[in-house]
C-alpha positions as CSV (number, residue, x, y, z in Angstrom):
1,M,-17.7,10.4,16.2
2,E,-15.2,7.6,16.7
3,I,-15.8,6.3,13.2
4,I,-15.0,9.7,11.7
5,S,-11.7,9.8,13.7
6,K,-10.8,6.3,12.4
7,L,-11.6,7.4,8.8
8,E,-9.5,10.5,9.2
9,K,-6.6,8.4,10.5
10,A,-6.9,6.0,7.6
11,A,-7.1,8.9,5.1
12,N,-3.9,10.4,6.6
13,I,-2.1,7.1,6.3
14,H,-3.3,6.7,2.7
15,N,-2.1,10.2,1.7
16,S,1.3,9.7,3.5
17,V,1.9,6.4,1.7
18,K,0.9,7.8,-1.6
19,E,3.5,10.6,-1.2
20,Y,6.1,8.2,0.1
21,I,5.9,5.8,-2.8
22,K,6.0,8.3,-5.6
23,P,9.8,8.6,-5.8
24,F,10.1,4.8,-6.0
25,I,7.9,4.5,-9.1
26,K,10.5,4.1,-11.9
27,E,10.7,2.1,-15.1
28,N,12.7,-0.8,-13.7
29,I,11.0,-1.4,-10.4
30,D,8.8,-4.5,-10.2
31,T,5.3,-4.5,-8.8
32,F,6.1,-6.9,-6.0
33,T,8.7,-4.4,-4.6
34,I,6.3,-1.5,-4.9
35,C,3.6,-3.4,-3.0
36,N,6.0,-4.4,-0.3
37,L,7.2,-0.8,0.1
38,I,3.5,0.3,0.4
39,E,2.6,-2.4,3.0
40,D,5.8,-1.7,5.0
41,K,5.0,2.0,5.2
42,I,1.4,1.3,6.2
43,R,2.7,-0.9,9.1
44,I,5.1,1.9,10.2
45,L,2.3,4.5,10.2
46,S,-0.4,2.3,11.8
47,P,-1.0,1.9,15.6
48,E,1.0,-1.0,17.1
49,N,-2.2,-2.8,18.2
50,S,-4.0,-2.5,14.9
51,L,-5.6,-5.6,13.4
52,N,-3.3,-7.3,10.9
53,N,-1.0,-4.2,11.1
54,S,-3.7,-2.3,9.3
55,I,-3.4,-4.5,6.2
56,A,-6.9,-5.7,5.3
57,F,-6.0,-7.2,1.9
58,P,-2.8,-7.6,-0.1
59,T,-2.0,-4.4,-1.9
60,G,-3.6,-4.3,-5.3
61,I,-1.9,-2.7,-8.2
62,S,-2.5,-2.0,-11.9
63,L,0.1,-1.8,-14.6
64,N,-0.6,-1.0,-18.3
65,N,-3.2,-3.6,-19.5
66,V,-3.4,-5.4,-16.1
67,A,-6.7,-4.8,-14.4
68,A,-6.9,-3.1,-11.0
69,H,-6.8,-5.3,-7.9
70,Y,-3.9,-7.4,-9.2
71,T,-1.6,-8.7,-6.4
72,P,1.9,-9.6,-7.6
73,T,3.9,-12.5,-6.2
74,K,7.6,-12.5,-5.6
75,N,8.2,-14.4,-8.9
76,D,6.5,-11.7,-11.0
77,S,8.6,-10.0,-13.6
78,H,6.3,-6.9,-13.9
């Protein structure tokens, strides 16, 4: 049962972050900023003692013709 509880917590965080980020998605915002907002919100919603603040991998993002799982750097202009 513990795994189900953990999966439910992860799903709740995912859904909360998804709703949180929607207002920020605008034409002139860059992908690096979007990813940082997402990761910051995950850290806020995650338990304090979670491994890597609940960030397993850098946030992946897709924009237009860029394939999924792209991780922007702070120098990206997308």
